[in-house]
C-alpha positions in Angstrom: 39.5 -27.1 -41.4 40.2 -26.1 -37.7 38.1 -27.6 -34.9 36.4 -24.0 -33.9 35.7 -23.5 -37.8 33.9 -26.8 -37.8 31.8 -25.9 -34.9 30.6 -23.2 -36.4 26.3 -23.6 -37.5 26.7 -26.5 -34.1 25.8 -24.6 -31.2 22.0 -25.1 -29.8 20.7 -22.0 -29.6 17.7 -23.5 -28.0 18.7 -22.1 -24.6 19.2 -18.3 -25.7 15.8 -18.5 -27.4 14.1 -19.4 -24.2 15.8 -16.7 -22.4 15.0 -13.8 -24.7 11.4 -15.6 -24.6 11.3 -15.2 -21.0 9.3 -11.8 -20.2 12.2 -9.1 -20.1 12.7 -7.9 -16.4 16.1 -5.9 -16.5 19.2 -5.6 -19.0 21.3 -8.5 -19.0 23.9 -9.5 -21.2 25.4 -13.1 -21.9 28.5 -14.3 -23.8 27.9 -16.3 -26.7 30.5 -18.7 -28.3 30.2 -17.9 -31.7 28.6 -15.5 -33.8 24.9 -16.0 -34.3 23.4 -18.4 -36.9 21.0 -17.1 -39.7 17.9 -18.8 -38.2 19.0 -17.3 -35.2 19.4 -13.8 -36.5 15.9 -14.2 -38.6 14.0 -15.5 -35.2 14.8 -12.3 -32.6 13.4 -9.9 -34.4 10.1 -12.0 -33.8 10.3 -11.4 -30.0 8.3 -8.0 -30.0 8.5 -7.4 -25.8 12.5 -7.1 -26.2 15.1 -5.5 -28.1 18.3 -8.0 -28.5 21.9 -6.7 -29.4 24.9 -8.3 -30.1 28.5 -7.1 -29.4 31.8 -8.9 -31.4 34.6 -7.2 -29.1 38.2 -9.3 -29.2 37.1 -11.9 -30.4 34.3 -12.4 -28.3 30.6 -12.4 -29.1 28.2 -11.0 -26.2 24.3 -10.9 -26.4 22.8 -7.9 -24.9 18.8 -8.6 -23.8 17.2 -5.1 -23.6 13.4 -3.8 -23.3 11.8 -2.5 -26.4 13.1 1.0 -25.4 16.4 0.0 -26.9 20.1 -1.0 -25.9 21.2 2.1 -23.7 24.5 3.4 -25.5 26.3 3.5 -22.0 26.4 -0.4 -22.6 28.2 -0.5 -26.0 31.9 -0.4 -26.0 33.2 2.4 -28.5 35.9 -0.1 -29.9 33.5 -2.9 -30.6 34.1 -4.6 -34.2 30.6 -5.6 -34.8 27.2 -3.6 -33.2 23.9 -5.7 -34.4 20.6 -5.5 -32.8 17.3 -6.4 -33.8 14.4 -4.2 -35.2 11.1 -5.9 -34.6 8.1 -6.1 -36.9 4.9 -4.0 -35.7 2.1 -5.4 -36.4 -0.2 -4.1 -39.1 3.0 -1.9 -40.7 5.3 -2.3 -43.9 8.3 -4.9 -42.8 10.2 -3.3 -44.8 10.3 -0.3 -42.1 12.2 -2.6 -39.6 14.6 -2.5 -42.2 15.6 0.5 -42.1 17.9 2.3 -39.7 15.9 4.7 -37.0 17.8 8.3 -36.8 19.0 7.3 -32.9 20.4 4.2 -35.0 22.7 6.9 -37.0 23.3 8.8 -34.4 24.7 5.8 -32.2 26.6 4.0 -35.0 30.4 3.7 -34.3 32.5 5.0 -37.2 34.9 2.1 -36.4 32.3 -0.7 -36.0 30.0 -3.0 -38.5 26.8 -1.6 -37.5 24.0 -4.1 -38.2 20.0 -4.8 -38.2 18.4 -7.7 -38.1 14.5 -7.8 -39.1 12.6 -10.5 -40.3 12.9 -9.5 -43.9 17.2 -9.4 -43.8 20.3 -7.8 -41.8 20.8 -3.8 -42.7 24.1 -2.5 -42.4 24.5 1.1 -41.8 27.0 3.6 -41.7 27.5 6.7 -39.6 26.6 10.3 -41.4 28.4 13.0 -41.3 28.8 14.9 -37.7 27.4 18.3 -39.2 24.2 16.3 -39.8 23.5 15.2 -36.4 21.7 18.2 -34.9 19.2 17.4 -37.9 19.1 13.5 -37.1 18.6 14.2 -33.3 15.6 17.0 -34.6 14.0 14.0 -36.3 14.4 11.6 -33.8 12.9 13.8 -31.1 9.7 14.5 -33.8 9.7 10.4 -34.7 8.3 11.6 -37.9 10.1 8.9 -39.4 7.5 6.7 -37.7 4.7 7.5 -39.6 5.9 9.4 -42.6 8.5 6.7 -44.1 8.7 8.4 -47.4 9.4 11.9 -46.0 11.7 9.8 -43.9 13.8 8.2 -46.4 13.9 11.4 -48.6 15.5 13.0 -45.3 17.8 10.4 -45.1 19.0 10.9 -48.7 19.8 14.7 -47.9 21.8 13.5 -45.7 23.8 11.3 -47.8 22.7 8.7 -45.0 24.1 5.0 -46.1 22.7 1.5 -45.6 22.4 -1.5 -47.4 19.3 -4.6 -47.0 20.5 -7.9 -47.6 17.1 -10.3 -47.9 17.1 -13.5 -45.8 15.6 -15.4 -48.5 18.9 -14.5 -50.9 21.1 -15.2 -47.9 22.9 -18.5 -47.7 24.7 -19.1 -44.3 28.3 -18.8 -46.1 26.9 -15.3 -47.0 26.0 -14.4 -43.4 29.5 -15.6 -42.2 31.2 -13.9 -45.1 28.9 -10.6 -44.2 29.8 -10.7 -40.5 33.4 -11.6 -41.2 34.3 -9.1 -43.6 33.8 -6.7 -40.5 36.3 -8.4 -38.0 39.3 -6.2 -37.9 
């Protein structure tokens, strides 16, 4: 085993947790030395005042701290290998909602990257939709209907053949997470 492989999982995320838990002031990015751990990805969606993103590009991981309005699309490199962001759980709502990609997520999905969402329930992988459906997605995104009518939104996604898979934390080992993230590396 290489030294770099031995260090996986040993990175101390306490400093990053403090950074993310601090009140949001401005959009910030940081380079991190390795892929995020399962525990860190499970913790991030508990931070309700921010959205957190990860970008993997050219063998480097970046962390993005944004407001709860989301990560600006202009910040995301078009040639990234992995795009991962958080969906926090809204109190009083079914936590499964946080696993479902929003219309904006599908609109901003990269056709070449591995698009992922971390939530308190698990990790969701989602895929781009046919560009013919972008106007329909934009209309539903602007109406925000999917936020209140989840069954209608799921039916809508099915009609577009929008694909996503949810991998539950309780069923995912660290090795499975590493394989899922590694499978996205080019």
